[in-house]
N, C-alpha and C positions, 0 to 999 in steps of 0.2 A: 504494501499500500504505500503510496506516496506520502512523504512526510508533512507532519501538520504544521502549517502557519499560520497563524492566529492573527485577525484583524485587530488591529487597532484604530482605522479611520471611521471618523461619523458617518455612518449612512446618508448619504446626500443626494438630491437628484444629478443625473451624470448631465454634465456641462454641457452647453451646444453647440456643437463644431459645424464645418460643413461637411459635406459627404466626400467621402472619400479619402479622409486626412489618416485614418488608422483602419485596421486586420481584424474588428472585430462585428460589430453589428452596428449600423448605421439606418435610419428608421427617419422619414422627413415627408411631413403632411400627408399621412397615409389614409385612405378614408375605405372602408368595405362596407356595403349595405347586401341584408337578406332581406329582399321584397322593399316592404315598406320599413325595416327597422333599419336604423344606422349603428352598426355595431363598434366600427371604428369612424373616428369624425375629425380628422387631421392629427394623427397620434406622431407627436417627434420621440426618440430614443436614440441615447448611445452609451452602448459597452463594452468596454474597452479589452483589449488583451492583459491578462495577468490580473483581470478583478473578476470577481463577483459581484454579480448586479442583481437587486433585486426588483421585481415586478410585480407591484400590491395596486390590490384594487378590490371593491366588492363584486359581489356577484354580479353578473349580466356589466361589468365595466369593460369587456372586451379584451380580458386579458390568453383567453384560450385563443379567440381569433386571429388577435397578434401574433403568439408563438405558430398558429397553422399558417398564416402568411411568411414568416421567418424560414419556417421549415420548408418552403414552398409546397405544402398542399393546399393552397388557396390561393387566388391570384389578387391583388389588392385591386380596386377600382380607379383609384390613383396613388402620386406619390411616389416617392423614390427608397429603395429599400436594396442594402449592399450586406451582406453575410461573409466574413472573410475578403471582402473586396470583390464578392461576385452578387450579379443579381439575382434571385432564384427563380424568377421568371425566364427570362430572355440567357441565363447560362446555368439552367438549372443542375446539369450535371455537375459542373466545377463545384457549385455551392452544394450541392448536397453531399462530396466527399467529402467536403470539411465541416458536415454540420453531424451532430449528436443530439435525436429527437428523443426524449422520452415522455409519453403524451402521460395523461393523468389517469388513465386506466389501461393496466397490462394488457394486450389481445395476445393471444399465440395458439398456436397449433396445440392442445391438450396430450395429445397422444405422442408429440416429440417428447426428448428427455433435455433434461435444462442445457446439456452439453450440446444437442442435436441442434436445439435452437438458439444457440451462438453459431455454431460453425456454419448454420445456413443462411445466416445474417452476413456474417465474413463471406460466403459466399456471391454474394448479392454485390458485396463491395469487394467480388474479384480479387481477395487475399487466396495466394497459394495453399491447397489443402494442410499441408503439414504446418505452413505458420498459422492457420485457421485455427488448428489442430491445440497448438502452443498457446495463441492470443487467449482461446477460448479456457484452457485451461488455469491460465494466467488470474483472467476475472473471475471465475467461478472463486477460488481462490480469496479474491481481493473481497466479494461480497459475500463470503461465508456462507458460499452454496458447493464446496467439492463433496459431501456427502450424499446431495440431491443430483450429483451432477448426471447418472444413468438413470435417473425413476422419471417417470412421464412429468409432465410440468402438471399436469391436472392434479397432482397429491400437495402440489405448493400451498401454502396458506397464502393468504392476502400479500402479509410483508415479506414474502419470499419472492413471490411474483414481481413485487415491488423492486426487490433488490436483482433477482433476473431482467427486469426493463433496465436498470440503470447499467448492467453488465452488457445488453444488448447494442444500449446508446453506447458505448463506449468502445463496441468491437473492432470498429475499426482507426481507433487511434483521435478521433475527430479534435480539431482547434477549436469548432465551437460546440459549447454545450446548450441546449434549450429543454428546461426542465419544468413542468407541469407538476406541481402536486407531488415534488419526490418522495417526499417522508410521509405522504399517505399509507397509514397501515403501519408505518414500521416502530418496534419495540424502544426503547429509548437508547439502548447499546448500540441498534443497528444506526437509530438517528445521530450519535458522535461517529460513528464510523462516517457515516455520509458526510459528514461537517469535514471531518478530516481529510477525506478524498477531495471534496471539491476545493478547499483552501489549496492543497496540493497541486491539484492538476491549475489552480490559479497561478498559483506559484513559479510553475512551467508555462506560462505564456499561453493558456488557454483564453479564451473567451468565455464565462459562464452567466447562465441568464438562469433565472429560478424565479418561476411564479409558486405563491404560497400563502396560506390564512394563517400559518402559525409563524406569525407576527416573532414572538418570544426568542425563537430558534434565528430567523433570521438576523435580528440583532447582533448577534454571536459570529457570522457567517460572513456577511455581506459587507464589501466596501462602499456600493451608490444602489440608489433607490430610485425607481422611476414608479410614480403613481397614475392611475388611470382612475376618469370616475366619468362615468356615462361616454365612453369611447375617447375620451379626449385626455389627453398628458396635463396633470396639474401638480401645483407645487402648495403641499399643505402649509398650514401657519407655520412658524418657525423654524421651515428651512429656506435656506439660498438666503438666508439674510434679512428673514422676514421678523416679527418680534418673537420674543421667546415664548416658547408652547409651557402654557401653563402646566403642568404636571402636579399629580398626585404621588408625596411622598412618603416613607415610614421613619420617624422620629421616635428612637428609644433612647432613656435612660435609665442611669441606676435608680433613682428615686423619680418613680411615676408622681408623686405628690407636686414634688419640686416642678418636677415638668410641665404639670399641668395646671399648677398656680401660675409659674411663669409667663405659659402661654396665654392665661386669662387675662392676667395683667396689662397683656401688650394690645389686648381686643384680636389678638388673631383666632383665627376660624378654624377648629380642631375637632376631632370626632375621635373617639377609643378606637385603637387595634384591635382587632381579635384576642389578642389572648392576654388581653390587660385584666384587671382584678375585676370582679362586679363592680358595676353603677353604683355612684354613690359621690359624695364630695371628697377631694383631696382631704380633705381634714376629718375625714374617717376614717383613713388608712394607718391606724395604729403603728403597723409594722412598717409603713413608707416600702412596698416591693418596688422592683424594678418593675418596667411596663411601658409601652409606647403608644403615640398617638398615628391617625393619618391627618395631612393637611396639604392646601393646595400650594403652589411654589411657581414663582415665574421665571423659570429656565435652569442654568445651572449657577448661572451670579447669584441668584436668590436664594438659593439652598446654601452657597456658600457663606452670604451673607446672616443667614440663619443660622448656621453653628456658630460663627464669631457672637451672633447678640447674645445667644446662650449660652457659652463658655464666660462671656465676660460677664454675664448674670448670676453664675457660680451652678449654673444646671452641669451638673455631673451628664453630659450627653457621651451615648456609647456608641451610636451609628446613626447614619443617615442613608439612606436608600430609595429611589425611586418604585414607585408599584407598578410594574408593566417598563417593557422595556421604549425607545426613543421612537422607533420606527411603530408601536401602538400607539401612544400618544398622539401622535402625527396622523397616523389613518382617522381616529376619533375625531380630529378639526377639518377630514373632509366635509363640505356641503354637499350631503350625497342622500339621497332617502334611499330606505332598505328597499330590495327590488329582489 
């Protein structure tokens, strides 16, 4: 498995650049309609080599439609698309040779074994027979399916089929990866393995575009993020130089009474955390146990000021951490009705 490379970058929308200036994914003004429904309505996107980019949006925002366009399975009505420097419509074979596509649901021939699934796809990409068998064995080990190599795909669980689907997308060593909900059905250990694998591929120069609803995991994985809403690219509040995102933070102290008395005296709006003592006045806590509260804070600067003020007031603060990741908080600021 490739080495783990942890991402320290704050996820931000990809920068606007001119078409053709990098060998990753470039999308400009793409539209796609299905009858009267405009699934994509002028989408712009950049996913650069060596980085993992998240594609985020509510149901019906156009994420899967866009991935199908990038995979060469749908023709856009208008706009400009480059995948690995190639147009999936006019130069489809070249684009597909560089692209690994993993849809949100694994489809396969259930009568084939896991090994046969991979060697069949390797043959479709014209890998020599021995090279295909070697590559299949490597990938089955990478996704921890070696013991199922010669069993029919029909016996695999949903999570195991997802892992086989990822191996299938990697069989021809693509330089661009398109992943639609790759963590769906995976157990916690497999999710960690997936994160390590994708970070390793990015470190080797691959372009990785991931669509997922599991935003807490994307926070730990991605370098950049592109948000879709009603078929359009949008920038949530607090990203790309906007106003700070007002987020919920968990503040804990050695003395629950001292913490809540201080917050009340400053006029702060707070509420008890789930694991604090029973409700009551702070003065009614004779043992003064440790505990925590939840409160809204404007961005990291506001959080830093909160800690300084608390320590200055003599409150024995032990921790301050956001509740939910940055991507989740940014997502919640989208002006989008549920669809």
